N, C-alpha and C positions, 0 to 999 in steps of 0.2 A: 424634983426634976423639972425645973421651970423651962428648960430649953427643949423639951420633948413636946412635939406638936403632932397631932393626927391630922389627916387630910380634912376631916370634918371641922376641926378647930380652925384650920387655915381658911376653909370656905366660909365659915361663920364670921371670920374677921374681915372677909371681903377682899380676897387677894385679887389683884388686877390681872396678873399673868398666871402661869403654871405654878405647881407646887414647889419648884426649885427657884422660883423668883425670890428676890430679896426685898421686894417692896409690897406694901399693902396699900389699900385705898386710903387708909387713914395716915399713911406716911410712916408708920412704924416699921422698924426693921425687924424682919422675921428671923433672919439667920444670925448665927453666931460664928465664931471662928471655926467651930466644929462643923457647922453646915457648909461653910465654904470649903473646908478640907474634904468633906464627903463629896461635894459637887465636883471638885477637882479630881478626886479619886475615881468618881463615876465616869467623868469625861476621859480620864486616863485609861480606865478599863475598857471603855467603848473604843478608844483609839487602839488599845492593845488588842482587843478582839478583832478589830478591822485589820490590824497589822498581821495578826495570826492567820486570818482568812486569806489575806494577800500572799503571805508566805506559803500557806498551804496550797494555794493555786499555783504559785511558782514551783513548789516542790512537785506538785502533780504533773506540771508540764515537763519538768526535768525527768521525772520518772517515766512518763510516756515516751519521751525522746530516747531514754536509755533502753526501754523495752523494744522500740523500733530498731535501734542499733543492734541489740541482742538478737532479735529475730532476723535481721539482715545478715548478721555474722553466722547464725545457725543455718540459714538458707545457703550461704556460701559453702559452709562445711558440708552440708548435705549434698550439694552439687559436686563438690570435689570428691566426696566419698563415693557417690554414684559413678562418677567417671573412673575413679580408681578401681571400683568393683567391676565395671565393664571391661576395663583394660586387663584386669587380673583374670577374668573369665576367658577373654580372648587369648591371652598368653597361655593359660592353662590348656585350652583346647589345642593350640598350636603345638606346644611342647609335648602334650600327651600323644599326639599323632607322631611326632618325631621320636619319642621314647619307644612307642610301639614298633616303629620301623627299625630302630636300633636293636631292640630285643629280638626281632625277627632275624636281622642280620647276624646277631651273635649266635643264634641257634644254627643258622646256615653255616657259619664259620666253624662252629663246634663240630658239626657233622663232617665238614670237609677235613678238619684236623683229625677226627677219628678215622676217616677213610684213608687219609695220608699216613697215619700211624700204622694202620693195618697194611697198607701197601708197602710201607717202609719195612715193616716186620717181615712181610712176605719176601721182599727184595733181599733182606738180610739173610733169610733162610736160603734163598736161591743163590746168593753170593757165597755163603758158607758151603752150600752143596757144590757149587762150581769149584771153589777152592779145594774142597776135599777131592773132587774128581781130578783136578789139576795135579794135586800132590800125588794121588794114586797113579795117574798117568806118568808123571815124572819119575816116580819110583819104578814103575814097570818099564819104562823106557830105558833106564839106566841098567837095568838088570838084563 
């Protein structure tokens, strides 16, 4: 494996720049095509990691905006629900009072109807009694 170098080997050869550098102090070329490919891949991975971090930040911002929108919508629903609940309570109280009044009026009208029926029944008895007396009187008058 002649193309494999350790950091110590590179330092011993007198590298002018960092370990990814392609030049040595003696002018020998360290890298091979494989080193160049690895360096490109490393730079690509660094760029990809940076892109991922940027995308993550963008997605985080979008997510936070969605959460704000969701909370705003929920708050609106809660306000509407609260108003509807209040209106429902008010209507329930109003109509409960009206229902009680109507039930009371129904009881009064039932009593009046019962009294009217009794009076009507008494009047019928009296009418029948008077008719009977009239018929008896008429019969006795003719005779």
